DSSP file (Angstrom, degrees, kcal/mol; ACC not computed):
  #  RESIDUE AA STRUCTURE BP1 BP2  ACC     N-H-->O    O-->H-N    N-H-->O    O-->H-N    TCO  KAPPA ALPHA  PHI   PSI    X-CA   Y-CA   Z-CA
    1    1 A X     >        0   0    0      0, 0.0     4,-2.2     0, 0.0     3,-0.3   0.000 360.0 360.0 360.0 -48.3  -10.3  -34.9   -5.5
    2    2 A X  H  >  +     0   0    0      1,-0.3     4,-2.8     2,-0.2     5,-0.1   0.873 360.0  50.7 -57.1 -40.3  -11.0  -31.3   -5.9
    3    3 A X  H  > S+     0   0    0      1,-0.2     4,-1.7     2,-0.2    -1,-0.3   0.855 109.7  51.4 -73.0 -30.8  -13.7  -31.4   -3.2
    4    4 A X  H  4 S+     0   0    0     -3,-0.3    -2,-0.2     2,-0.2    -1,-0.2   0.844 118.0  38.6 -79.1 -28.5  -11.2  -33.2   -0.7
    5    5 A X  H  < S+     0   0    0     -4,-2.2    -2,-0.2     1,-0.1    -1,-0.2   0.871 136.7  14.7 -77.9 -39.8   -8.6  -30.5   -1.3
    6    6 A X  H >< S+     0   0    0     -4,-2.8     3,-0.8    -5,-0.2    -3,-0.2   0.215  88.2 109.1-121.6  10.6  -10.8  -27.4   -1.5
    7    7 A X  T 3< S+     0   0    0     -4,-1.7    -3,-0.1     1,-0.2    -1,-0.1   0.782  76.9  56.7 -63.7 -34.4  -14.1  -28.5   -0.1
    8    8 A X  T 3  S+     0   0    0     -5,-0.2    -1,-0.2    -4,-0.1    -2,-0.1   0.737  88.7  91.4 -74.1 -22.9  -13.8  -26.4    3.1
    9    9 A X    <   +     0   0    0     -3,-0.8     3,-0.1     1,-0.1    -3,-0.0  -0.309  39.4 170.3 -75.9 155.5  -13.2  -23.1    1.4
   10   10 A X        +     0   0    0      1,-0.3    30,-2.9    29,-0.1     2,-0.3   0.386  62.0  48.7-136.7  -4.3  -16.0  -20.6    0.5
   11   11 A X  E     -a   40   0A   0     28,-0.3     2,-0.4     2,-0.0    -1,-0.3  -1.000  58.0-149.8-144.4 139.8  -14.3  -17.5   -0.5
   12   12 A X  E     -a   41   0A   0     28,-3.0    30,-1.9    -2,-0.3     2,-0.5  -0.922  23.2-161.4-100.9 135.0  -11.4  -16.4   -2.8
   13   13 A X  E     -a   42   0A   0     -2,-0.4     2,-0.5    28,-0.2    30,-0.2  -0.972  11.9-151.5-127.0 125.8   -9.6  -13.4   -1.6
   14   14 A X  E     -a   43   0A   0     28,-2.5    30,-2.6    -2,-0.5     2,-0.7  -0.847  14.0-152.6 -92.8 129.2   -7.3  -11.0   -3.6
   15   15 A X  E     -a   44   0A   0     -2,-0.5     2,-0.6    28,-0.2    30,-0.2  -0.913   9.4-153.6-101.2 113.2   -4.7   -9.5   -1.3
   16   16 A X  E     -a   45   0A   0     28,-2.8    30,-4.0    -2,-0.7     2,-0.3  -0.751  15.9-171.5 -93.6 124.3   -3.8   -6.1   -2.9
   17   17 A X    >   -     0   0    0     -2,-0.6     3,-2.6    28,-0.2    30,-0.2  -0.836  34.0 -82.5-115.3 157.8   -0.3   -5.0   -1.9
   18   18 A X  T 3  S+     0   0    0     28,-0.5     3,-0.1    -2,-0.3    -1,-0.1  -0.237 116.4  18.9 -57.5 134.4    1.6   -1.8   -2.5
   19   19 A X  T 3  S+     0   0    0      1,-0.3    -1,-0.3    -3,-0.0     2,-0.0   0.311  84.5 153.7  93.2 -11.1    3.2   -1.6   -5.9
   20   20 A X    <   -     0   0    0     -3,-2.6     2,-0.3     1,-0.1     3,-0.3  -0.317  32.8-148.2 -57.5 126.1    0.9   -4.3   -7.3
   21   21 A X        +     0   0    0      1,-0.2    -1,-0.1    -3,-0.1    -3,-0.0  -0.758  65.4   9.2 -99.8 148.2    0.5   -3.7  -11.0
   22   22 A X    >>  +     0   0    0     -2,-0.3     4,-1.3     1,-0.1     3,-0.7   0.950  66.3 175.4  56.8  54.7   -2.6   -4.5  -13.2
   23   23 A X  H 3> S+     0   0    0     -3,-0.3     4,-2.2     1,-0.2     5,-0.2   0.830  74.8  62.5 -62.6 -25.2   -4.9   -5.3  -10.3
   24   24 A X  H 3> S+     0   0    0      2,-0.2     4,-2.7     1,-0.2    -1,-0.2   0.892  99.7  57.0 -65.5 -33.2   -7.9   -5.7  -12.7
   25   25 A X  H <> S+     0   0    0     -3,-0.7     4,-2.3     1,-0.2    -1,-0.2   0.972 111.9  40.5 -56.8 -51.3   -5.9   -8.6  -14.3
   26   26 A X  H  X S+     0   0    0     -4,-1.3     4,-2.3     1,-0.2    -1,-0.2   0.790 109.8  58.6 -77.1 -26.3   -5.7  -10.4  -10.9
   27   27 A X  H  X S+     0   0    0     -4,-2.2     4,-2.7     2,-0.2    -1,-0.2   0.942 107.3  48.3 -57.7 -49.2   -9.3   -9.5  -10.1
   28   28 A X  H  X S+     0   0    0     -4,-2.7     4,-2.6     1,-0.2    -2,-0.2   0.940 112.8  48.6 -56.2 -46.0  -10.4  -11.3  -13.2
   29   29 A X  H  X S+     0   0    0     -4,-2.3     4,-2.1     2,-0.2    -1,-0.2   0.901 109.5  49.3 -66.4 -36.8   -8.3  -14.3  -12.3
   30   30 A X  H  X S+     0   0    0     -4,-2.3     4,-3.0     2,-0.2    -1,-0.2   0.906 112.8  50.5 -63.2 -42.1   -9.5  -14.5   -8.6
   31   31 A X  H  X S+     0   0    0     -4,-2.7     4,-2.8     1,-0.2     5,-0.2   0.882 108.6  51.4 -72.4 -35.5  -13.1  -14.3  -10.0
   32   32 A X  H  X S+     0   0    0     -4,-2.6     4,-1.9    -5,-0.2    -1,-0.2   0.941 113.8  43.8 -62.3 -39.7  -12.4  -17.1  -12.5
   33   33 A X  H  X S+     0   0    0     -4,-2.1     4,-2.3     1,-0.2    -2,-0.2   0.960 116.2  47.2 -68.3 -47.2  -11.1  -19.3   -9.8
   34   34 A X  H  X>S+     0   0    0     -4,-3.0     5,-2.8     1,-0.2     4,-0.8   0.866 111.2  50.4 -64.2 -36.8  -13.9  -18.4   -7.5
   35   35 A X  H  <5S+     0   0    0     -4,-2.8    -1,-0.2     3,-0.2     3,-0.2   0.865 108.2  55.3 -62.6 -37.8  -16.6  -19.0  -10.2
   36   36 A X  H  <5S+     0   0    0     -4,-1.9    -2,-0.2    -5,-0.2    -1,-0.2   0.955 118.7  32.9 -65.9 -47.3  -15.0  -22.5  -10.9
   37   37 A X  H  <5S-     0   0    0     -4,-2.3    -1,-0.2    -5,-0.1    -2,-0.2   0.485 110.3-117.1 -92.3   3.7  -15.4  -23.5   -7.3
   38   38 A X  T  <5 +     0   0    0     -4,-0.8    -3,-0.2    -3,-0.2     2,-0.2   0.821  64.1 148.7  73.7  28.9  -18.6  -21.6   -6.6
   39   39 A X      < -     0   0    0     -5,-2.8   -28,-0.3    -6,-0.2    -1,-0.2  -0.539  49.9-110.9 -97.4 163.3  -16.9  -19.4   -4.0
   40   40 A X  E     -a   11   0A   0    -30,-2.9   -28,-3.0    -2,-0.2     2,-0.4  -0.476  32.9-130.3 -81.7 162.3  -17.6  -15.8   -3.0
   41   41 A X  E     +a   12   0A   0    -30,-0.2     2,-0.3    -2,-0.1   -28,-0.2  -0.910  30.3 164.8-116.6 145.2  -14.9  -13.1   -3.9
   42   42 A X  E     -a   13   0A   0    -30,-1.9   -28,-2.5    -2,-0.4     2,-0.3  -0.978  22.4-141.9-149.0 164.8  -13.4  -10.5   -1.7
   43   43 A X  E     -a   14   0A   0     -2,-0.3     2,-0.3   -30,-0.2   -28,-0.2  -0.957  14.3-178.8-125.3 144.0  -10.5   -8.1   -1.6
   44   44 A X  E     -a   15   0A   0    -30,-2.6   -28,-2.8    -2,-0.3     2,-0.5  -0.954  31.2-115.0-136.6 152.9   -8.3   -7.0    1.3
   45   45 A X  E     -a   16   0A   0     -2,-0.3     2,-0.2   -30,-0.2   -28,-0.2  -0.785  36.7-171.0 -89.9 130.2   -5.4   -4.6    1.4
   46   46 A X        -     0   0    0    -30,-4.0   -28,-0.5    -2,-0.5     2,-0.3  -0.649   6.3-154.9-110.5 168.8   -2.1   -6.3    2.3
   47   47 A X        -     0   0    0     -2,-0.2     3,-0.2   -30,-0.2     4,-0.2  -0.901  20.1-130.4-139.7 177.9    1.2   -4.8    3.1
   48   48 A X     >  +     0   0    0     -2,-0.3     4,-2.9     1,-0.1     5,-0.2   0.220  69.8 112.0-112.8  14.9    4.8   -6.0    2.8
   49   49 A X  H  > S+     0   0    0      1,-0.2     4,-2.3     2,-0.2     5,-0.1   0.859  79.8  49.2 -61.4 -33.7    6.1   -5.2    6.3
   50   50 A X  H  > S+     0   0    0      2,-0.2     4,-1.8     1,-0.2    -1,-0.2   0.943 114.5  43.8 -69.6 -42.4    6.5   -8.9    7.3
   51   51 A X  H  > S+     0   0    0      1,-0.2     4,-2.1     2,-0.2    -2,-0.2   0.919 113.7  52.3 -63.7 -42.7    8.5   -9.8    4.1
   52   52 A X  H  X S+     0   0    0     -4,-2.9     4,-2.3     1,-0.2    -1,-0.2   0.881 107.2  52.1 -63.4 -37.5   10.5   -6.6    4.5
   53   53 A X  H  X>S+     0   0    0     -4,-2.3     5,-2.5    -5,-0.2     4,-1.6   0.899 109.1  52.0 -66.3 -36.9   11.5   -7.6    8.2
   54   54 A X  H  <5S+     0   0    0     -4,-1.8    -2,-0.2     2,-0.2    -1,-0.2   0.895 111.2  45.7 -63.6 -40.0   12.6  -11.0    6.9
   55   55 A X  H  <5S+     0   0    0     -4,-2.1    -2,-0.2     1,-0.2    -1,-0.2   0.903 118.1  41.7 -65.1 -41.8   14.8   -9.4    4.4
   56   56 A X  H  <5S-     0   0    0     -4,-2.3    -2,-0.2    -5,-0.2    -1,-0.2   0.663 110.0-124.6 -83.0 -17.5   16.3   -6.8    6.8
   57   57 A X  T  <5 +     0   0    0     -4,-1.6     2,-0.3     1,-0.3    -3,-0.2   0.816  67.6 118.9  74.7  38.1   16.5   -9.5    9.5
   58   58 A X      < -     0   0    0     -5,-2.5    -1,-0.3    -6,-0.1     2,-0.3  -0.832  62.1-107.1-126.9 166.0   14.5   -7.7   12.2
   59   59 A X        -     0   0    0     -2,-0.3    24,-1.7    -3,-0.1    25,-0.9  -0.713  21.5-138.9-101.0 151.2   11.4   -8.6   14.0
   60   60 A X    >   -     0   0    0     -2,-0.3     3,-1.8    22,-0.2   -10,-0.0  -0.871  30.3-106.0-109.1 134.4    8.0   -7.0   13.5
   61   61 A X  T 3  S+     0   0    0     -2,-0.4    20,-0.2     1,-0.2     3,-0.1  -0.345 104.5  23.9 -57.2 142.6    5.8   -6.2   16.6
   62   62 A X  T 3  S+     0   0    0     18,-2.8     2,-0.5     1,-0.2    -1,-0.2   0.322  96.2 112.0  87.8  -7.3    2.8   -8.6   16.9
   63   63 A X    <   -     0   0    0     -3,-1.8     2,-0.5    17,-0.4    -1,-0.2  -0.875  61.2-139.8-100.9 128.3    4.5  -11.4   15.0
   64   64 A X        -     0   0    0     -2,-0.5     2,-0.5    -3,-0.1    13,-0.1  -0.753  11.5-156.5 -90.9 129.6    5.5  -14.6   16.8
   65   65 A X        -     0   0    0     -2,-0.5     2,-0.4    11,-0.2    -6,-0.0  -0.880  10.8-176.1-109.6 128.3    8.7  -16.1   15.9
   66   66 A X        -     0   0    0     -2,-0.5     3,-0.1     6,-0.1     2,-0.1  -0.992  20.9-133.7-130.7 126.1    9.3  -19.9   16.5
   67   67 A X    >   -     0   0    0     -2,-0.4     3,-2.2     1,-0.1     2,-0.1  -0.408  44.9 -82.6 -69.3 146.8   12.6  -21.7   15.9
   68   68 A X  T 3  S+     0   0    0      1,-0.3    -1,-0.1    -2,-0.1     3,-0.1  -0.334 117.7  11.5 -53.1 127.2   12.4  -25.0   14.0
   69   69 A X  T 3  S+     0   0    0      1,-0.3     2,-0.3    -3,-0.1    -1,-0.3   0.466  97.7 131.3  83.0   0.7   11.5  -27.7   16.4
   70   70 A X    <   -     0   0    0     -3,-2.2    -1,-0.3     1,-0.0     2,-0.3  -0.689  58.6-119.6 -87.9 138.7   10.7  -25.4   19.1
   71   71 A X        -     0   0    0     -2,-0.3     2,-0.3    -3,-0.1    -4,-0.1  -0.629  22.4-123.3 -79.9 138.7    7.4  -25.7   21.0
   72   72 A X        +     0   0    0     -2,-0.3     2,-0.2    -6,-0.1    -1,-0.1  -0.630  41.3 171.6 -82.3 132.5    4.9  -22.9   20.9
   73   73 A X    >>  -     0   0    0     -2,-0.3     3,-1.1     1,-0.0     4,-0.7  -0.780  49.6 -96.5-130.8 176.1    4.2  -21.8   24.5
   74   74 A X  H >> S+     0   0    0     -2,-0.2     4,-1.4     1,-0.2     3,-0.6   0.833 118.2  68.4 -62.1 -31.8    2.3  -18.8   26.1
   75   75 A X  H 3> S+     0   0    0      1,-0.2     4,-1.6     2,-0.2    -1,-0.2   0.787  89.2  61.7 -60.1 -26.3    5.5  -17.1   26.4
   76   76 A X  H <4 S+     0   0    0     -3,-1.1    -1,-0.2     1,-0.2   -11,-0.2   0.902 105.6  46.3 -59.9 -41.3    5.8  -16.7   22.7
   77   77 A X  H X< S+     0   0    0     -4,-0.7     3,-0.6    -3,-0.6    -1,-0.2   0.767 109.9  53.4 -74.3 -25.0    2.7  -14.6   22.7
   78   78 A X  H 3< S+     0   0    0     -4,-1.4    -1,-0.2     1,-0.2    -2,-0.2   0.799 111.0  47.6 -77.6 -26.8    3.8  -12.5   25.7
   79   79 A X  T 3<  +     0   0    0     -4,-1.6     2,-0.5    -5,-0.2    -1,-0.2  -0.117  68.2 126.7-106.4  34.3    7.1  -11.6   24.0
   80   80 A X    <   +     0   0    0     -3,-0.6   -18,-2.8   -16,-0.1   -17,-0.4   0.008  35.7 133.5 -84.8  35.6    5.9  -10.6   20.5
   81   81 A X        -     0   0    0     -2,-0.5     2,-0.2   -20,-0.2   -21,-0.1  -0.493  46.5-131.1 -84.4 162.6    7.6   -7.2   20.6
   82   82 A X        -     0   0    0     -2,-0.1   -22,-0.2   -23,-0.1    -1,-0.1  -0.507  17.4-158.4-104.7 169.5    9.7   -6.0   17.6
   83   83 A X              0   0    0    -24,-1.7   -23,-0.2    -2,-0.2    -1,-0.0   0.044 360.0 360.0-136.4  26.7   13.0   -4.6   16.9
   84   84 A X              0   0    0    -25,-0.9   -24,-0.1   -26,-0.1   -26,-0.0   0.333 360.0 360.0-100.6 360.0   12.5   -2.8   13.5
């Protein structure tokens, strides 16, 4: 069952975000998970701009917004301008 759920993954990634406390704790946890599955471990820097834009109710440049039930078209990619 684990193979069917996670078999296509090969890496566990810790996304470090601003204000994250006790990064070493999360490094250990990610390593435990990766070791269990036999995955590589990596870290990347994340940010909270998308989450902040959702809370503020504004759009972020480069993010495509699609309404529920709406079909994704090329126009979505052309009009990915922001208003924050």
